[in-house]
C-alpha positions, 0 to 999 in steps of 0.5 A: 499499500502506498502511502507518500506524496510526491514532493521536491525537496528545497532549501529547508530541506537541506538545513541540519535537522537539530539547527531546524529543531532548536530553531524551532522550538526557540520560537515556540517559546519566544511565541509565548511573550508575544503578547501584539495580536499585529505582532503576531498576525504579521509572523503567522503571515511569513511563516505561511508564507515559509510552508507555501512556498518551501514545503517542497509539496503542491498548493493542494498538499498544503491547503489539505494539511492546513485546513484542519489547523483552521479547525483547531484556531476556530475551535481555540479564539471562540472559548476565549472569545465566547466566556472572555472579559472585557469592559467594551460589550458587543454580545450579551446573550446567557453564558456568552458575553463576546466584549471587545477585549475578548474578542482581541484575545482569542485572536491572538490564542487563537493566531497562536496556537496556528503558528505553532501548527504552520511551523509543525507541520514545516518542520514534519513536511522538510525534516527525514525522521532518519537523519533527524536521529542521526543528527541527535545523534551525531550533534546532540550526543543522544545514545544509539539505543534510543534513536535506533528506537526510535526509527525502529517504531517509525518504522511500525506504523506503516508496516501496521497500517498494511496489516490493519489493511489485508485484516480488513480485506479477509475478512471481507473476503471471509463475507464477516458483514459490519454491523452495528451498534456498541456491541457489535462495535466493541468485537470488531476492536477485538476482530483488529486489535489482538491479531494486531497486537499479537504479531506486533509483539512478535514483530518487536521482539525479534527486532530487539533481539537482532538489534542487541545481537548487531550491538546497537546498544550503545557500547563501545563507538559507532560508524554510520551509515549517514553523516549529518553537518553543518551547511550554509542553509543553516546560516540562512534558516536563522536569519531568515526567522530573525529578519522575519521577526524583526520585518513582522515587528516594524510593519505591525507598528507601521502597518497594523492590521487591527487597531489594537496593540498589547492584549492582556487582560487590564494592559 
């Protein structure tokens, strides 16, 4: 079962995975202290353009992947908008109390969640898991037994998906009909979970024995099939990150989109 999506490599794919991970972690922490709505709005625009232009995937695929995060934005923002505090009341109906201050704070929280989602998606689309763990072993000193265990676990995910698909087709061939109701739902879960769990336990045991036999216990020096180093693209990424912060801050002051500043309550 082919689960891959065609894409092309961009300069984002050539960034050292550890540098990319540490930089994006720093951005996540930085966004927690951004309380100016226009600044956060411009940052979201820059991050989305970065995803749109340099993810390497088609525009249609990017839009399909971003759509669920728009629902996250709406659900996160609406909870603060409808039940927040404020002095300028726009609408009050029962428990729902929408004010000007709660509206802007809700948009702010929604944009922050959307920025986290966009950056996480960009990291996932432009980073190969194998190179990420090799980079963590070589640049950070992560023990091989942990890194290779994670890589083996990631490799098992598509195998389990294929086994689920095979098991589903086997049940259809045998004439097992899918009935409705809670009782049949538990029976269906049992029919799928027990064979998949048994196969996973046997495969995990064989893999653990094989890794221990070949010396993946972390003792001694190891050689690596992939050597992950640093390049000029690491500098491009760090510089572009700071430029996006500075330009978004400048434009939020001189070209504000929304008529508000600090959205914290009482500011």
